[in-house]
Biopython code that builds the backbone (N, CA, C, O; Angstrom):
import numpy as np
from Bio.PDB.StructureBuilder import StructureBuilder

atoms = [
    (1, "MET", "N", (5.375, 24.567, -3.069)),
    (1, "MET", "CA", (6.283, 25.498, -3.680)),
    (1, "MET", "C", (5.610, 26.115, -4.888)),
    (1, "MET", "O", (4.915, 25.432, -5.641)),
    (2, "ASN", "N", (5.815, 27.390, -5.068)),
    (2, "ASN", "CA", (5.241, 28.003, -6.260)),
    (2, "ASN", "C", (6.267, 28.007, -7.381)),
    (2, "ASN", "O", (7.452, 27.765, -7.152)),
    (3, "SER", "N", (5.807, 28.282, -8.584)),
    (3, "SER", "CA", (6.675, 28.174, -9.758)),
    (3, "SER", "C", (7.765, 29.235, -9.787)),
    (3, "SER", "O", (8.716, 29.115, -10.559)),
    (4, "THR", "N", (7.646, 30.273, -8.961)),
    (4, "THR", "CA", (8.666, 31.323, -8.953)),
    (4, "THR", "C", (9.744, 31.089, -7.898)),
    (4, "THR", "O", (10.705, 31.855, -7.823)),
    (5, "GLU", "N", (9.603, 30.061, -7.094)),
    (5, "GLU", "CA", (10.602, 29.784, -6.069)),
    (5, "GLU", "C", (11.909, 29.357, -6.729)),
    (5, "GLU", "O", (11.908, 28.534, -7.644)),
    (6, "SER", "N", (13.008, 29.912, -6.268)),
    (6, "SER", "CA", (14.308, 29.555, -6.827)),
    (6, "SER", "C", (14.712, 28.156, -6.380)),
    (6, "SER", "O", (14.200, 27.626, -5.394)),
    (7, "GLU", "N", (15.632, 27.580, -7.120)),
    (7, "GLU", "CA", (16.130, 26.256, -6.753)),
    (7, "GLU", "C", (16.807, 26.309, -5.391)),
    (7, "GLU", "O", (16.662, 25.382, -4.593)),
    (8, "GLN", "N", (17.546, 27.382, -5.114)),
    (8, "GLN", "CA", (18.212, 27.519, -3.814)),
    (8, "GLN", "C", (17.189, 27.556, -2.678)),
    (8, "GLN", "O", (17.383, 26.925, -1.639)),
    (9, "SER", "N", (16.118, 28.288, -2.881)),
    (9, "SER", "CA", (15.061, 28.365, -1.872)),
    (9, "SER", "C", (14.426, 26.993, -1.650)),
    (9, "SER", "O", (14.148, 26.612, -0.513)),
    (10, "PHE", "N", (14.198, 26.254, -2.730)),
    (10, "PHE", "CA", (13.651, 24.898, -2.633)),
    (10, "PHE", "C", (14.576, 24.023, -1.791)),
    (10, "PHE", "O", (14.117, 23.330, -0.882)),
    (11, "HIS", "N", (15.881, 24.051, -2.090)),
    (11, "HIS", "CA", (16.837, 23.228, -1.346)),
    (11, "HIS", "C", (16.899, 23.633, 0.122)),
    (11, "HIS", "O", (17.007, 22.774, 0.997)),
    (12, "THR", "N", (16.830, 24.922, 0.396)),
    (12, "THR", "CA", (16.859, 25.394, 1.783)),
    (12, "THR", "C", (15.648, 24.872, 2.548)),
    (12, "THR", "O", (15.785, 24.407, 3.680)),
    (13, "ARG", "N", (14.469, 24.945, 1.945)),
    (13, "ARG", "CA", (13.258, 24.423, 2.593)),
    (13, "ARG", "C", (13.347, 22.925, 2.819)),
    (13, "ARG", "O", (12.960, 22.429, 3.877)),
    (14, "ILE", "N", (13.856, 22.202, 1.830)),
    (14, "ILE", "CA", (13.957, 20.749, 1.972)),
    (14, "ILE", "C", (15.011, 20.388, 3.016)),
    (14, "ILE", "O", (14.825, 19.433, 3.770)),
    (15, "ASP", "N", (16.109, 21.133, 3.071)),
    (15, "ASP", "CA", (17.112, 20.895, 4.116)),
    (15, "ASP", "C", (16.478, 21.010, 5.498)),
    (15, "ASP", "O", (16.706, 20.160, 6.358)),
    (16, "ARG", "N", (15.684, 22.056, 5.716)),
    (16, "ARG", "CA", (15.006, 22.234, 7.011)),
    (16, "ARG", "C", (14.036, 21.086, 7.282)),
    (16, "ARG", "O", (13.947, 20.587, 8.404)),
    (17, "LEU", "N", (13.319, 20.678, 6.253)),
    (17, "LEU", "CA", (12.370, 19.583, 6.399)),
    (17, "LEU", "C", (13.088, 18.281, 6.743)),
    (17, "LEU", "O", (12.643, 17.543, 7.622)),
    (18, "MET", "N", (14.190, 17.995, 6.062)),
    (18, "MET", "CA", (14.960, 16.770, 6.334)),
    (18, "MET", "C", (15.505, 16.783, 7.768)),
    (18, "MET", "O", (15.501, 15.753, 8.442)),
    (19, "MET", "N", (15.969, 17.943, 8.229)),
    (19, "MET", "CA", (16.460, 18.045, 9.610)),
    (19, "MET", "C", (15.326, 17.799, 10.602)),
    (19, "MET", "O", (15.528, 17.141, 11.623)),
    (20, "ALA", "N", (14.138, 18.322, 10.310)),
    (20, "ALA", "CA", (12.984, 18.106, 11.186)),
    (20, "ALA", "C", (12.603, 16.625, 11.225)),
    (20, "ALA", "O", (12.281, 16.096, 12.288)),
    (21, "ILE", "N", (12.638, 15.961, 10.076)),
    (21, "ILE", "CA", (12.345, 14.523, 10.030)),
    (21, "ILE", "C", (13.382, 13.767, 10.850)),
    (21, "ILE", "O", (13.028, 12.897, 11.647)),
    (22, "GLU", "N", (14.650, 14.089, 10.664)),
    (22, "GLU", "CA", (15.712, 13.414, 11.421)),
    (22, "GLU", "C", (15.534, 13.630, 12.919)),
    (22, "GLU", "O", (15.704, 12.693, 13.699)),
    (23, "ASP", "N", (15.197, 14.842, 13.332)),
    (23, "ASP", "CA", (14.956, 15.120, 14.753)),
    (23, "ASP", "C", (13.812, 14.273, 15.289)),
    (23, "ASP", "O", (13.893, 13.765, 16.407)),
    (24, "GLN", "N", (12.754, 14.113, 14.515)),
    (24, "GLN", "CA", (11.615, 13.314, 14.962)),
    (24, "GLN", "C", (11.966, 11.831, 15.042)),
    (24, "GLN", "O", (11.510, 11.136, 15.950)),
    (25, "VAL", "N", (12.771, 11.341, 14.099)),
    (25, "VAL", "CA", (13.211, 9.942, 14.158)),
    (25, "VAL", "C", (14.034, 9.724, 15.420)),
    (25, "VAL", "O", (13.877, 8.708, 16.097)),
    (26, "ASP", "N", (14.911, 10.673, 15.739)),
    (26, "ASP", "CA", (15.730, 10.560, 16.952)),
    (26, "ASP", "C", (14.869, 10.532, 18.211)),
    (26, "ASP", "O", (15.272, 9.952, 19.218)),
    (27, "ALA", "N", (13.691, 11.150, 18.168)),
    (27, "ALA", "CA", (12.806, 11.205, 19.331)),
    (27, "ALA", "C", (11.958, 9.942, 19.499)),
    (27, "ALA", "O", (11.356, 9.737, 20.553)),
    (28, "VAL", "N", (11.907, 9.099, 18.471)),
    (28, "VAL", "CA", (11.116, 7.868, 18.527)),
    (28, "VAL", "C", (11.799, 6.881, 19.470)),
    (28, "VAL", "O", (13.024, 6.760, 19.475)),
    (29, "ALA", "N", (11.002, 6.182, 20.261)),
    (29, "ALA", "CA", (11.538, 5.262, 21.261)),
    (29, "ALA", "C", (11.882, 3.888, 20.688)),
    (29, "ALA", "O", (11.923, 2.905, 21.428)),
    (30, "ILE", "N", (12.126, 3.808, 19.389)),
    (30, "ILE", "CA", (12.560, 2.555, 18.773)),
    (30, "ILE", "C", (13.869, 2.811, 18.044)),
    (30, "ILE", "O", (14.207, 3.953, 17.732)),
    (31, "ASP", "N", (14.594, 1.744, 17.778)),
    (31, "ASP", "CA", (15.919, 1.874, 17.174)),
    (31, "ASP", "C", (15.815, 1.988, 15.654)),
    (31, "ASP", "O", (15.507, 1.018, 14.962)),
    (32, "ILE", "N", (16.078, 3.188, 15.156)),
    (32, "ILE", "CA", (16.107, 3.446, 13.716)),
    (32, "ILE", "C", (17.391, 4.201, 13.438)),
    (32, "ILE", "O", (17.621, 5.266, 14.011)),
    (33, "ASP", "N", (18.234, 3.662, 12.561)),
    (33, "ASP", "CA", (19.444, 4.373, 12.139)),
    (33, "ASP", "C", (19.066, 5.392, 11.078)),
    (33, "ASP", "O", (18.245, 5.112, 10.203)),
    (34, "VAL", "N", (19.661, 6.570, 11.154)),
    (34, "VAL", "CA", (19.388, 7.630, 10.184)),
    (34, "VAL", "C", (20.696, 8.048, 9.540)),
    (34, "VAL", "O", (21.649, 8.410, 10.230)),
    (35, "ASP", "N", (20.739, 8.000, 8.225)),
    (35, "ASP", "CA", (21.895, 8.473, 7.463)),
    (35, "ASP", "C", (21.403, 9.502, 6.459)),
    (35, "ASP", "O", (20.383, 9.307, 5.798)),
    (36, "GLY", "N", (22.134, 10.590, 6.353)),
    (36, "GLY", "CA", (21.757, 11.626, 5.407)),
    (36, "GLY", "C", (22.912, 11.987, 4.505)),
    (36, "GLY", "O", (24.076, 11.791, 4.855)),
    (37, "GLY", "N", (22.589, 12.506, 3.363)),
    (37, "GLY", "CA", (23.594, 12.952, 2.414)),
    (37, "GLY", "C", (23.101, 12.787, 0.998)),
    (37, "GLY", "O", (22.183, 12.011, 0.732)),
    (38, "ASP", "N", (23.715, 13.522, 0.091)),
    (38, "ASP", "CA", (23.354, 13.446, -1.328)),
    (38, "ASP", "C", (21.867, 13.674, -1.568)),
    (38, "ASP", "O", (21.272, 13.058, -2.453)),
    (39, "GLY", "N", (21.267, 14.564, -0.773)),
    (39, "GLY", "CA", (19.875, 14.915, -1.004)),
    (39, "GLY", "C", (18.865, 13.901, -0.533)),
    (39, "GLY", "O", (17.703, 13.944, -0.938)),
    (40, "GLN", "N", (19.296, 12.980, 0.326)),
    (40, "GLN", "CA", (18.347, 11.986, 0.806)),
    (40, "GLN", "C", (18.578, 11.663, 2.271)),
    (40, "GLN", "O", (19.634, 11.951, 2.833)),
    (41, "LEU", "N", (17.579, 11.067, 2.863)),
    (41, "LEU", "CA", (17.627, 10.590, 4.232)),
    (41, "LEU", "C", (17.264, 9.117, 4.179)),
    (41, "LEU", "O", (16.243, 8.746, 3.600)),
    (42, "ILE", "N", (18.097, 8.274, 4.780)),
    (42, "ILE", "CA", (17.844, 6.832, 4.771)),
    (42, "ILE", "C", (17.588, 6.385, 6.204)),
    (42, "ILE", "O", (18.435, 6.555, 7.081)),
    (43, "LEU", "N", (16.403, 5.810, 6.431)),
    (43, "LEU", "CA", (16.037, 5.266, 7.730)),
    (43, "LEU", "C", (16.188, 3.754, 7.646)),
    (43, "LEU", "O", (15.548, 3.109, 6.816)),
    (44, "THR", "N", (17.035, 3.186, 8.503)),
    (44, "THR", "CA", (17.268, 1.742, 8.493)),
    (44, "THR", "C", (16.749, 1.154, 9.801)),
    (44, "THR", "O", (17.096, 1.619, 10.887)),
    (45, "PHE", "N", (15.919, 0.130, 9.681)),
    (45, "PHE", "CA", (15.274, -0.503, 10.825)),
    (45, "PHE", "C", (16.050, -1.747, 11.246)),
    (45, "PHE", "O", (16.868, -2.259, 10.482)),
    (46, "LEU", "N", (15.793, -2.233, 12.466)),
    (46, "LEU", "CA", (16.474, -3.427, 12.972)),
    (46, "LEU", "C", (16.307, -4.619, 12.042)),
    (46, "LEU", "O", (17.193, -5.470, 11.965)),
    (47, "SER", "N", (15.196, -4.691, 11.344)),
    (47, "SER", "CA", (14.932, -5.790, 10.408)),
    (47, "SER", "C", (15.800, -5.706, 9.155)),
    (47, "SER", "O", (15.849, -6.644, 8.359)),
    (48, "GLY", "N", (16.491, -4.561, 8.986)),
    (48, "GLY", "CA", (17.301, -4.353, 7.790)),
    (48, "GLY", "C", (16.566, -3.624, 6.680)),
    (48, "GLY", "O", (17.180, -3.221, 5.691)),
    (49, "THR", "N", (15.259, -3.449, 6.830)),
    (49, "THR", "CA", (14.508, -2.711, 5.815)),
    (49, "THR", "C", (14.814, -1.226, 5.921)),
    (49, "THR", "O", (15.261, -0.739, 6.960)),
    (50, "GLN", "N", (14.565, -0.520, 4.833)),
    (50, "GLN", "CA", (14.871, 0.907, 4.794)),
    (50, "GLN", "C", (13.707, 1.711, 4.231)),
    (50, "GLN", "O", (12.876, 1.211, 3.473)),
    (51, "ILE", "N", (13.684, 2.968, 4.633)),
    (51, "ILE", "CA", (12.839, 3.980, 4.007)),
    (51, "ILE", "C", (13.792, 5.051, 3.514)),
    (51, "ILE", "O", (14.649, 5.523, 4.261)),
    (52, "VAL", "N", (13.641, 5.434, 2.253)),
    (52, "VAL", "CA", (14.491, 6.474, 1.675)),
    (52, "VAL", "C", (13.608, 7.675, 1.348)),
    (52, "VAL", "O", (12.610, 7.560, 0.637)),
    (53, "ILE", "N", (13.997, 8.818, 1.881)),
    (53, "ILE", "CA", (13.297, 10.079, 1.616)),
    (53, "ILE", "C", (14.254, 10.929, 0.803)),
    (53, "ILE", "O", (15.359, 11.230, 1.256)),
    (54, "SER", "N", (13.841, 11.317, -0.395)),
    (54, "SER", "CA", (14.767, 12.057, -1.257)),
    (54, "SER", "C", (14.095, 13.261, -1.895)),
    (54, "SER", "O", (12.887, 13.282, -2.134)),
    (55, "ARG", "N", (14.919, 14.255, -2.160)),
    (55, "ARG", "CA", (14.439, 15.455, -2.852)),
    (55, "ARG", "C", (14.590, 15.250, -4.350)),
    (55, "ARG", "O", (15.543, 14.624, -4.813)),
    (56, "GLN", "N", (13.653, 15.777, -5.085)),
    (56, "GLN", "CA", (13.679, 15.711, -6.547)),
    (56, "GLN", "C", (13.519, 17.140, -7.062)),
    (56, "GLN", "O", (12.407, 17.563, -7.376)),
    (57, "PRO", "N", (14.628, 17.890, -7.151)),
    (57, "PRO", "CA", (14.518, 19.310, -7.498)),
    (57, "PRO", "C", (13.942, 19.572, -8.888)),
    (57, "PRO", "O", (13.221, 20.553, -9.070)),
    (58, "ALA", "N", (14.234, 18.737, -9.856)),
    (58, "ALA", "CA", (13.711, 18.972, -11.210)),
    (58, "ALA", "C", (12.185, 18.904, -11.229)),
    (58, "ALA", "O", (11.533, 19.656, -11.953)),
    (59, "GLN", "N", (11.622, 18.000, -10.429)),
    (59, "GLN", "CA", (10.167, 17.854, -10.358)),
    (59, "GLN", "C", (9.565, 18.685, -9.228)),
    (59, "GLN", "O", (8.346, 18.812, -9.123)),
    (60, "ARG", "N", (10.440, 19.256, -8.375)),
    (60, "ARG", "CA", (10.002, 19.993, -7.179)),
    (60, "ARG", "C", (9.133, 19.090, -6.303)),
    (60, "ARG", "O", (8.051, 19.480, -5.862)),
    (61, "GLU", "N", (9.631, 17.878, -6.063)),
    (61, "GLU", "CA", (8.915, 16.880, -5.279)),
    (61, "GLU", "C", (9.815, 16.299, -4.200)),
    (61, "GLU", "O", (11.035, 16.462, -4.217)),
    (62, "ILE", "N", (9.170, 15.617, -3.262)),
    (62, "ILE", "CA", (9.840, 14.749, -2.297)),
    (62, "ILE", "C", (9.373, 13.340, -2.627)),
    (62, "ILE", "O", (8.180, 13.103, -2.818)),
    (63, "TRP", "N", (10.314, 12.405, -2.692)),
    (63, "TRP", "CA", (9.953, 11.012, -2.937)),
    (63, "TRP", "C", (10.244, 10.205, -1.688)),
    (63, "TRP", "O", (11.259, 10.412, -1.024)),
    (64, "VAL", "N", (9.343, 9.280, -1.371)),
    (64, "VAL", "CA", (9.510, 8.374, -0.242)),
    (64, "VAL", "C", (9.428, 6.955, -0.787)),
    (64, "VAL", "O", (8.430, 6.569, -1.396)),
    (65, "ALA", "N", (10.489, 6.183, -0.560)),
    (65, "ALA", "CA", (10.510, 4.772, -0.965)),
    (65, "ALA", "C", (10.467, 3.926, 0.306)),
    (65, "ALA", "O", (11.322, 4.060, 1.181)),
    (66, "ALA", "N", (9.466, 3.058, 0.396)),
    (66, "ALA", "CA", (9.274, 2.207, 1.568)),
    (66, "ALA", "C", (8.916, 0.805, 1.097)),
    (66, "ALA", "O", (8.703, 0.573, -0.093)),
    (67, "LYS", "N", (8.850, -0.136, 2.051)),
    (67, "LYS", "CA", (8.460, -1.499, 1.701)),
    (67, "LYS", "C", (7.111, -1.536, 0.988)),
    (67, "LYS", "O", (6.899, -2.346, 0.086)),
    (68, "SER", "N", (6.216, -0.665, 1.393)),
    (68, "SER", "CA", (4.861, -0.685, 0.833)),
    (68, "SER", "C", (4.734, 0.054, -0.491)),
    (68, "SER", "O", (3.659, 0.066, -1.090)),
    (69, "GLY", "N", (5.820, 0.671, -0.958)),
    (69, "GLY", "CA", (5.759, 1.313, -2.267)),
    (69, "GLY", "C", (6.559, 2.594, -2.359)),
    (69, "GLY", "O", (7.234, 3.007, -1.416)),
    (70, "GLY", "N", (6.462, 3.210, -3.528)),
    (70, "GLY", "CA", (7.115, 4.488, -3.775)),
    (70, "GLY", "C", (6.063, 5.581, -3.841)),
    (70, "GLY", "O", (5.002, 5.395, -4.438)),
    (71, "PHE", "N", (6.355, 6.717, -3.230)),
    (71, "PHE", "CA", (5.377, 7.788, -3.103)),
    (71, "PHE", "C", (6.004, 9.105, -3.531)),
    (71, "PHE", "O", (7.099, 9.453, -3.088)),
    (72, "HIS", "N", (5.311, 9.832, -4.390)),
    (72, "HIS", "CA", (5.775, 11.135, -4.875)),
    (72, "HIS", "C", (4.894, 12.201, -4.243)),
    (72, "HIS", "O", (3.671, 12.167, -4.377)),
    (73, "LEU", "N", (5.521, 13.146, -3.554)),
    (73, "LEU", "CA", (4.772, 14.194, -2.866)),
    (73, "LEU", "C", (5.042, 15.549, -3.488)),
    (73, "LEU", "O", (6.185, 15.907, -3.772)),
    (74, "LYS", "N", (3.968, 16.293, -3.693)),
    (74, "LYS", "CA", (4.051, 17.645, -4.254)),
    (74, "LYS", "C", (3.636, 18.657, -3.192)),
    (74, "LYS", "O", (2.777, 18.393, -2.350)),
    (75, "ASP", "N", (4.265, 19.807, -3.260)),
    (75, "ASP", "CA", (3.946, 20.909, -2.369)),
    (75, "ASP", "C", (2.638, 21.549, -2.823)),
    (75, "ASP", "O", (2.503, 21.960, -3.975)),
    (76, "ARG", "N", (1.689, 21.626, -1.913)),
    (76, "ARG", "CA", (0.398, 22.243, -2.226)),
    (76, "ARG", "C", (0.248, 23.605, -1.536)),
    (76, "ARG", "O", (-0.867, 24.095, -1.356)),
    (77, "GLY", "N", (1.365, 24.202, -1.158)),
    (77, "GLY", "CA", (1.333, 25.532, -0.560)),
    (77, "GLY", "C", (1.270, 25.535, 0.950)),
    (77, "GLY", "O", (1.767, 26.466, 1.583)),
    (78, "TYR", "N", (0.678, 24.530, 1.535)),
    (78, "TYR", "CA", (0.581, 24.463, 2.992)),
    (78, "TYR", "C", (1.038, 23.116, 3.530)),
    (78, "TYR", "O", (1.146, 22.948, 4.745)),
    (79, "ASP", "N", (1.306, 22.155, 2.657)),
    (79, "ASP", "CA", (1.805, 20.845, 3.066)),
    (79, "ASP", "C", (2.218, 20.074, 1.813)),
    (79, "ASP", "O", (1.908, 20.473, 0.690)),
    (80, "TRP", "N", (2.914, 18.977, 2.026)),
    (80, "TRP", "CA", (3.298, 18.070, 0.940)),
    (80, "TRP", "C", (2.272, 16.955, 0.884)),
    (80, "TRP", "O", (1.926, 16.380, 1.916)),
    (81, "PHE", "N", (1.775, 16.637, -0.321)),
    (81, "PHE", "CA", (0.757, 15.606, -0.474)),
    (81, "PHE", "C", (1.183, 14.576, -1.512)),
    (81, "PHE", "O", (1.742, 14.913, -2.556)),
    (82, "CYS", "N", (0.900, 13.295, -1.195)),
    (82, "CYS", "CA", (1.197, 12.195, -2.105)),
    (82, "CYS", "C", (0.201, 12.217, -3.255)),
    (82, "CYS", "O", (-1.004, 12.370, -3.054)),
    (83, "GLU", "N", (0.724, 12.062, -4.449)),
    (83, "GLU", "CA", (-0.111, 12.085, -5.649)),
    (83, "GLU", "C", (-1.033, 10.869, -5.753)),
    (83, "GLU", "O", (-2.102, 10.965, -6.355)),
    (84, "THR", "N", (-0.642, 9.729, -5.180)),
    (84, "THR", "CA", (-1.458, 8.520, -5.341)),
    (84, "THR", "C", (-2.347, 8.228, -4.134)),
    (84, "THR", "O", (-3.493, 7.810, -4.301)),
    (85, "THR", "N", (-1.835, 8.443, -2.921)),
    (85, "THR", "CA", (-2.632, 8.113, -1.734)),
    (85, "THR", "C", (-3.377, 9.314, -1.175)),
    (85, "THR", "O", (-4.294, 9.148, -0.371)),
    (86, "THR", "N", (-3.009, 10.500, -1.577)),
    (86, "THR", "CA", (-3.510, 11.795, -1.092)),
    (86, "THR", "C", (-3.145, 12.079, 0.363)),
    (86, "THR", "O", (-3.618, 13.059, 0.937)),
    (87, "GLU", "N", (-2.307, 11.232, 0.966)),
    (87, "GLU", "CA", (-1.850, 11.490, 2.337)),
    (87, "GLU", "C", (-0.897, 12.674, 2.340)),
    (87, "GLU", "O", (-0.181, 12.915, 1.368)),
    (88, "ASN", "N", (-0.899, 13.414, 3.451)),
    (88, "ASN", "CA", (0.140, 14.423, 3.590)),
    (88, "ASN", "C", (1.411, 13.737, 4.093)),
    (88, "ASN", "O", (1.376, 12.572, 4.488)),
    (89, "LEU", "N", (2.521, 14.453, 4.077)),
    (89, "LEU", "CA", (3.813, 13.858, 4.435)),
    (89, "LEU", "C", (3.799, 13.298, 5.851)),
    (89, "LEU", "O", (4.331, 12.214, 6.089)),
    (90, "THR", "N", (3.198, 14.019, 6.793)),
    (90, "THR", "CA", (3.122, 13.561, 8.180)),
    (90, "THR", "C", (2.424, 12.209, 8.272)),
    (90, "THR", "O", (2.960, 11.277, 8.870)),
    (91, "ASP", "N", (1.242, 12.094, 7.690)),
    (91, "ASP", "CA", (0.485, 10.840, 7.752)),
    (91, "ASP", "C", (1.209, 9.713, 7.029)),
    (91, "ASP", "O", (1.218, 8.575, 7.500)),
    (92, "LEU", "N", (1.811, 10.023, 5.894)),
    (92, "LEU", "CA", (2.541, 9.008, 5.138)),
    (92, "LEU", "C", (3.718, 8.475, 5.947)),
    (92, "LEU", "O", (3.902, 7.261, 6.042)),
    (93, "LEU", "N", (4.520, 9.370, 6.531)),
    (93, "LEU", "CA", (5.669, 8.917, 7.323)),
    (93, "LEU", "C", (5.226, 8.127, 8.546)),
    (93, "LEU", "O", (5.818, 7.094, 8.856)),
    (94, "ASN", "N", (4.194, 8.594, 9.246)),
    (94, "ASN", "CA", (3.693, 7.827, 10.391)),
    (94, "ASN", "C", (3.279, 6.426, 9.957)),
    (94, "ASN", "O", (3.556, 5.455, 10.660)),
    (95, "ARG", "N", (2.618, 6.312, 8.809)),
    (95, "ARG", "CA", (2.146, 5.002, 8.332)),
    (95, "ARG", "C", (3.293, 4.088, 7.931)),
    (95, "ARG", "O", (3.351, 2.944, 8.383)),
    (96, "VAL", "N", (4.215, 4.569, 7.085)),
    (96, "VAL", "CA", (5.259, 3.669, 6.586)),
    (96, "VAL", "C", (6.268, 3.319, 7.674)),
    (96, "VAL", "O", (6.796, 2.207, 7.684)),
    (97, "VAL", "N", (6.546, 4.239, 8.587)),
    (97, "VAL", "CA", (7.444, 3.907, 9.702)),
    (97, "VAL", "C", (6.763, 2.900, 10.623)),
    (97, "VAL", "O", (7.412, 1.965, 11.093)),
    (98, "THR", "N", (5.474, 3.070, 10.890)),
    (98, "THR", "CA", (4.727, 2.099, 11.693)),
    (98, "THR", "C", (4.768, 0.720, 11.039)),
    (98, "THR", "O", (4.997, -0.281, 11.717)),
    (99, "GLU", "N", (4.547, 0.664, 9.728)),
    (99, "GLU", "CA", (4.561, -0.619, 9.013)),
    (99, "GLU", "C", (5.914, -1.301, 9.133)),
    (99, "GLU", "O", (5.978, -2.511, 9.349)),
    (100, "GLN", "N", (6.980, -0.556, 8.999)),
    (100, "GLN", "CA", (8.304, -1.176, 8.994)),
    (100, "GLN", "C", (8.869, -1.386, 10.387)),
    (100, "GLN", "O", (9.694, -2.279, 10.581)),
    (101, "ALA", "N", (8.451, -0.595, 11.360)),
    (101, "ALA", "CA", (8.938, -0.764, 12.728)),
    (101, "ALA", "C", (8.144, -1.831, 13.473)),
    (101, "ALA", "O", (8.644, -2.435, 14.421)),
    (102, "GLY", "N", (6.907, -2.060, 13.042)),
    (102, "GLY", "CA", (6.075, -3.048, 13.714)),
    (102, "GLY", "C", (5.423, -2.525, 14.986)),
    (102, "GLY", "O", (4.794, -3.291, 15.715)),
    (103, "VAL", "N", (5.563, -1.240, 15.260)),
    (103, "VAL", "CA", (4.906, -0.591, 16.398)),
    (103, "VAL", "C", (4.323, 0.733, 15.910)),
    (103, "VAL", "O", (4.812, 1.318, 14.943)),
    (104, "THR", "N", (3.289, 1.193, 16.579)),
    (104, "THR", "CA", (2.641, 2.437, 16.167)),
    (104, "THR", "C", (3.557, 3.626, 16.405)),
    (104, "THR", "O", (4.079, 3.812, 17.504)),
    (105, "VAL", "N", (3.747, 4.422, 15.371)),
    (105, "VAL", "CA", (4.577, 5.623, 15.438)),
    (105, "VAL", "C", (3.718, 6.811, 15.014)),
    (105, "VAL", "O", (3.069, 6.784, 13.969)),
    (106, "THR", "N", (3.727, 7.850, 15.841)),
    (106, "THR", "CA", (3.000, 9.085, 15.518)),
    (106, "THR", "C", (3.908, 10.294, 15.717)),
    (106, "THR", "O", (3.431, 11.393, 15.998)),
    (107, "ALA", "N", (5.193, 10.095, 15.573)),
    (107, "ALA", "CA", (6.187, 11.117, 15.903)),
    (107, "ALA", "C", (6.275, 12.248, 14.903)),
    (107, "ALA", "O", (6.868, 13.284, 15.207)),
    (108, "PHE", "N", (5.715, 12.089, 13.738)),
    (108, "PHE", "CA", (5.998, 13.042, 12.671)),
    (108, "PHE", "C", (5.028, 14.220, 12.601)),
    (108, "PHE", "O", (5.043, 14.972, 11.627)),
    (109, "SER", "N", (4.195, 14.387, 13.609)),
    (109, "SER", "CA", (3.240, 15.497, 13.583)),
    (109, "SER", "C", (3.928, 16.855, 13.628)),
    (109, "SER", "O", (3.363, 17.849, 13.171)),
    (110, "GLU", "N", (5.130, 16.910, 14.166)),
    (110, "GLU", "CA", (5.836, 18.185, 14.295)),
    (110, "GLU", "C", (6.418, 18.690, 12.979)),
    (110, "GLU", "O", (6.733, 19.875, 12.873)),
    (111, "ILE", "N", (6.570, 17.835, 11.980)),
    (111, "ILE", "CA", (7.229, 18.290, 10.750)),
    (111, "ILE", "C", (6.350, 19.192, 9.907)),
    (111, "ILE", "O", (6.858, 19.937, 9.070)),
    (112, "ALA", "N", (5.051, 19.140, 10.108)),
    (112, "ALA", "CA", (4.155, 19.998, 9.320)),
    (112, "ALA", "C", (4.475, 21.469, 9.530)),
    (112, "ALA", "O", (4.342, 22.271, 8.606)),
    (113, "SER", "N", (4.894, 21.830, 10.734)),
    (113, "SER", "CA", (5.208, 23.239, 11.008)),
    (113, "SER", "C", (6.439, 23.702, 10.243)),
    (113, "SER", "O", (6.605, 24.900, 10.015)),
    (114, "GLU", "N", (7.295, 22.786, 9.847)),
    (114, "GLU", "CA", (8.495, 23.146, 9.086)),
    (114, "GLU", "C", (8.138, 23.628, 7.689)),
    (114, "GLU", "O", (8.895, 24.387, 7.083)),
    (115, "HIS", "N", (7.003, 23.199, 7.179)),
    (115, "HIS", "CA", (6.621, 23.585, 5.825)),
    (115, "HIS", "C", (6.364, 25.081, 5.722)),
    (115, "HIS", "O", (6.663, 25.702, 4.702)),
    (116, "ALA", "N", (5.820, 25.644, 6.760)),
    (116, "ALA", "CA", (5.429, 27.053, 6.726)),
    (116, "ALA", "C", (6.616, 28.006, 6.846)),
    (116, "ALA", "O", (6.479, 29.195, 6.557)),
    (117, "GLN", "N", (7.750, 27.517, 7.258)),
    (117, "GLN", "CA", (8.898, 28.404, 7.481)),
    (117, "GLN", "C", (9.624, 28.724, 6.209)),
    (117, "GLN", "O", (10.612, 29.458, 6.231)),
]
sb = StructureBuilder()
sb.init_structure("model")
sb.init_model(0)
sb.init_chain("A")
sb.init_seg("    ")
for serial, (resi, resn, name, xyz) in enumerate(atoms, 1):
    if name == "N":
        sb.init_residue(resn, " ", resi, " ")
    sb.init_atom(name, np.array(xyz, "f"), 0.0, 1.0, " ", f" {name:<3s}", serial, name[0])
structure = sb.get_structure()
């Protein structure tokens, strides 16, 4: 996101991104409950563990909280990147969902296209 983007535009982009993430979770062949609302998406696994994906409009970031840690992602114009791991959002979600599901997940490759819209 650039510094001239309005808050409404930011929320609209994040809404589309959250819907794309939810669609990809629904396409995964493992049981993950998805709850959305209040600017966040909560993925709950059979083990009871959760991943929380939330928007942070004041910082213009997406935050991901998982068993393996908390991750802050910034928009770099063509994708969202984690400030600490340097992973893009797709790779980060594939990794943390794989860790918590206990099976390899690569479902999130489609969400990168949502960034460009």
